[in-house]
N, C-alpha and C positions, 0 to 999 in steps of 0.2 A: 870606844872604837877606835883607832884611823885606819886611815883608806889611799888608798892610789886609784888611779886609769889611766890605765894604758891603753893607748889607742894605736892599732898597726895599722899601717897600710900607705904608701907611699902616694896615693889619690888624694890621703888627706894632706901635705904635703907640696901640693900642686899648689893650693887654689883655689879647685874644682870642685870640689865635696866640702859639702857642709859638717863637721863634729858632731850633728845632735847626741848620739850618744853618749858622750858627755856628760852635754845640758839632760840631758834625761833620766843619767847612775845619779849625777850629782845630788837632782831636789828628790829623786827616790830614795835613796842614801840620807837624809838632808831631815828628813822626815820620817827615815825612822830612828835617828840620834843616832849617824852614823857619821863622824868628820872625816871629808875628804880635805887630806893636806896639800894635796899635787895630784895636776891632771900632765903626762906627759901623752906628747905624738909621735911614734918610730918607725920611717920605711921600714919597706922591705927587704932589713939587712942582721945578717945575723946575729954579729955583733954586738952592732949595737943593740937591736933590744936584750942581750945575755949581759952589755954593762947597765938599763936603765931596769932588766926587772928583777940582777940582785942589787939594785940600792933599793929600789921600792919594798924589797923583801927583808932587804934590811932594816930600814924607818917605822915599819908599815904593821899589824899585820890582817891585813888584808888588801887585797888587791883585785882587780879590777883589769880585764885584759878583754879587749873586743875587736874582733876581726883573726885574721891568719888564724881560718880553721876548714880554708877549701883543699882544692884535692893537687893543686900548683902547687909546682916546688919553692916556690915564693909565700907558703906559707903556712910560716914556721912556729908560730905558741906553741902548743902542745910540748914539740921538743926543745924549746930554751927555756920552755921549764923543768920541762924531764929534766933535760942537765941541770940551768941549777938549784934544784933539790937533790940533787945524784937521783933520779929513781931512772929508773929500765920500763922507756916501753912496754901496751898490754895490748892487745888482739884484743876488741869484743865484737863477740858475732851476735847482738843482741840488735848493736847500732849498724855493722855491715848488714844485716836484713831487714833494716830500716833505709836505710842508703836503694835496697836492691828495690824496696815493697815500694820509693817514688819515684825510680826512675820503671816502672813496669808500666806499657809488658814488653818495653826494648830487653833483649837477653844479653847484648852488650853494655859493659856502664861507663863511661867516661870517664880517659884515663887520670889511676892520679885514685879516683873513689876509695879506695881500697885504705888510699891514705889515713881519709876519716874516721873511718874505726879504729885508729889505734889513742890510747890515754897511757899518760905515768899511771907509774903500777902506781894501786890502791883508789885511783879515781873515780867520787859519784858521778854514778852519769848521769846529764841532761836531756832527755829528748829538748828533738826540736819539733809539733808541730807544723811548721812551715814551711819546712829546707830541708836541705839533707846532712848541713853537719849539726850534730851533736852536739853540746856544752859539757862544761864537770865545773865540779869542785873537788879541787885536791887539797890535804891537811895532811905538810907536815912538823911537829914540834913547835903545836898551834900557830901557828900559821898559816893563811888560809889563797889560795888561790882562786876565784868565780874567771870562766873562760865559757866567754859569749860567741855569739856569729855578730860578723859584723852589719847586716846590712836589719837598720831600728828596725825591722816591722818583725825580723825575721828573736833580734836582742830582745825589741820592749815584749813579745809576747815571753817568751824562755824566762825572762825578767820572774816577772807577772806569776807563770804559772809556779816555778817549779824554787829561784830561788829563794822570792820572800820567805817566802814556809820555812829554809835551813838557817836563813841569817835569821828570822826570830829566833832560833831554834838556838844559836853560837850566843846570839845576845843578853839568855836568860842569867848568864853569869857573866856578863860581862857591864862593866860600866858605858854608859850609857850618855850622852847632849842631849841635853832637853832643851828647844828653841822655841823662845814667842819673839814674833814684830810688832813693832807699838810704827803704825805712818804715820809721818809728823808735815806739815803743812806750811808753809810762811816763812818760815827760818832756817840761814844761810847753817853749813856745815858748821863756823867757824863759831858763829851765835851757840846755837844748837851743844854745841861744847861746850863752852862756857856754862850753859842755865844746868847743865850734867856734869859740869866738874863735880862737885861733890860724892855724888851716885855712885858714876865710875868710880872710884877711890875706894869704895865700898867691898869691891867685887872678893867672891864671888858672890852672886852672879857678875860675868863679864858683860861688857857694855859693847857694843862698838853701831860704831857711822856709815852709814853708807848712803852716798849721793846719789836718789834716784834722775838726775835733771831735772825732774816738777817739782818736788815730797824731795822728805827723807826717810829710810828708814831708821828705825832704832832693836836692831838687832840684842834681844833677850838670855843670851846664855849661862847653863850651868851643868856642868859636867857630872855624873852621880849614881850608884849602883842604888839607890834610891830614890823614887818617882816621885815617890809625894812630899816627898823632903824637895827635893828639887822643884818641883812646881808650886811647893809656898813660896821657896826664898824669891822665881821669879816673880811670883806674885803680888808680892811686896814689894818686889822692887817697882814691877809695875806702876801700884797705883802712885811707889815718890815722886813720879816719873811724868804722870796725870796729873798730883797734885801743884809740881812747879806748871808741864803744856798746859792745863787748860783745854780748849779747845781744837788748840793745834794739833792732839791725836784725833786722827781719820779715822782710822782704820788699825784692822789686828791680824796680820798674818795677809791675804792671798785677796782680801779684803781690798776696792777698788770702790776711788770715792764717789762713781756713777753708783758702785751697787750698794753705799751709802746713802744713799742721797735717796735712787730708790724707796729702801726701803723706811723712809722719812716723809716720804711724799704719799707713800700707796699707808701708814698706818696714821698717817692722820686726813686722807682718803680725800687728794689735792694732786691735780689735775697741772704738766708743764706742756708751757709750747715755745717753744727757741726761732728766732732769726739773727741771721751769721749776713757778716760781710767779710770780713778777713778771716773765720773762721772755715768758710765755705763748706757746710756741711760735715765740719768735726766735730762741733760738741754735741750736734742729734745723732752726729753714727755712735759714736763714744754710749752716748743714754745709750740708742735703742741693742747694742752692742750685747746688755743684759737681758737673759732673758727673760717676760713675764711685763716689758716695759710699757704694754701700750696698755697696763693698768691703771697709769700715770701719764705716761705720754703721749698729748693728740698729733704733734709733728710741728714742720717744721718749714723755715723760708729761707732760704739761701738770696736773701738783694745785695747779690756784689756790685753790681751797675743800678747807678744814681737815678731809672729808670724804671726801673724791678720797688724800689724803693719808696719811689713814688707810686705806682700800679698796686703790691701789692700788700703795701706795710703800711700809708693815706703818712709815710712822709713829709712834709711839704716842703712845696721848689723852695718857700721864701729861707728855711731852716736848712739849704744845703748849698743855697745863694751866698749866704751868709755866714755861718758858722762851718759849712764845708762838712763835709762823709763823716770821715773821723772830729767830730763833733759831741759832746755830751748832751743839746737838745738832741742830734736824731737816733744816737744810742738810745736814745731816753723816746722819741714816736719812735724806731724801731719797735723795741718792748710795750710801747700800750697799743701799738697797731698790729702785731702778729697776736695775741692777748687778746684783741675785743675778734677781730677778724677767725682765732679756734675756739671760742669761748671759754679759755681758760681761765683756770684761779689762778696762775702765777704763769710768768714767760722773762729769760733772760735771750740777750741781744746783746750782740760782741758787734766791733767797729772798730778797724787801726789799719794801721802799716805794718807789716807783717816783715814789706819790703822781695827785695835787694835794694831796691829802686822805692821811690815815689815820697822818701822824705826831705822832709826842710830844714830851717833850718828854726822856722816853727813848731812844726808838727816830724820831729824828726820818726826815724826805723823806730820800731819797737813801743811808739805813741799805740795806748790800747784804751780802748771806753769798752763798762762792763754795764750794762741793764741793768735789775731789776724789779718789775712790773707788778703789783702783789694788791688785796683790796680800797687796804688804805694811802698808795702813794707808788711812786715810781725813784726810787734809789741809784744812784749813775755813781761812780766808781771813777778814775785814772786811773792807767799804768804807762809806766816805764820801762818792759823788759829790755834785755840782751840776749842776742843771738841771732843765728842766723833763721829763716824765712822759719823753717821742720822747726823752731823750737818755740819759734817765735803764738807762737800759731798751740803749740799745745801745751805749755806755759796758757794760754790765754784760756782754753776747754781748762784747764787746771782749777784754775782762779776762779771762772763761770763759778764753776758745779762746786768752788769753797765757800762765795758771799751762797750760793743756793742753799747751803748743808747748813752754814752759820744762821742765816736766818729762821729754816722748819725747827733748833735743836732752840731758840727760844719760841715760838708761832704756837699761836692758845686765841 
């Protein structure tokens, strides 16, 4: 089943309000096997909304509307749906009772409140448990309009309590979209495309490559009304991709590098410490963003200044003077120092030049050293990343976690 989302409200077009509703709904619908094919944002203009709604209903079986359910003259959503579908507007007394109860004990309602109780004929009313404006599902000729309030809290509550059960009932007889996402690290999009070219040509299932900046998503999708068959085909394709890419596949669906590393550390009963310079605590922050990370993460030192590297991490002044703070030797000493100081089994260290200044011909912006200290020694790798300060710091963190992950995969 294909869906479109129409977000209404002039405020969304002024750059002052972030459209979180479309983001939320797309994630929820994709998880249910519903393919969202268009997002629309329309101001409070009747003619434009009529045009967009007509086009959407002409293409897709399922159209979501958010916003435009309030009591003012520019709240047009239900009226427009009635016009597009050729349905008269009916008054719903239960909705009016809810609105009165919401404003009680006030005896006078805000102007236009009664308009919120009118719906296109045949609408299934969706209660609003935390606001005044009820929603609705309107069906005609196999097309469904789902009408939701604009405030995100109200919209999400209504969707989760009332829309999901209705959608599940609708989907029982419909073809659904099944999706699995593989997370791939260490390959550019063009390289990944070449490696998977023959598998992509064997579709379905279909493969889509998505560049997530620090890693790649390989999205495996299949549309079917047979769930068992869909997953069998998707899993077969996943197996082929894993055989081809090996350990470059680090996760599935919503898994992150930090989650995967955490599971491996926990399974091996190992502890970790970090020493950071160019990443300034971002590595430790990424690790501790995962619940339960205290099981394996002991802590870290942000040794940004050379004096801190010396005092807290035991980096020698000689190494700093001869090799410089951004060097393999200093990275190794940082990792060894924090491992010893915190008594960790393993430690990671980062030092580099994130930019935009500080680079030179010998040590350009983007030069990074990452060290991993372990019971058998210390491994240091050199990288030359490209990008702005933020992207260099982020790719450094992901690369450090990947180094640790690959070490743990063969650890014994």
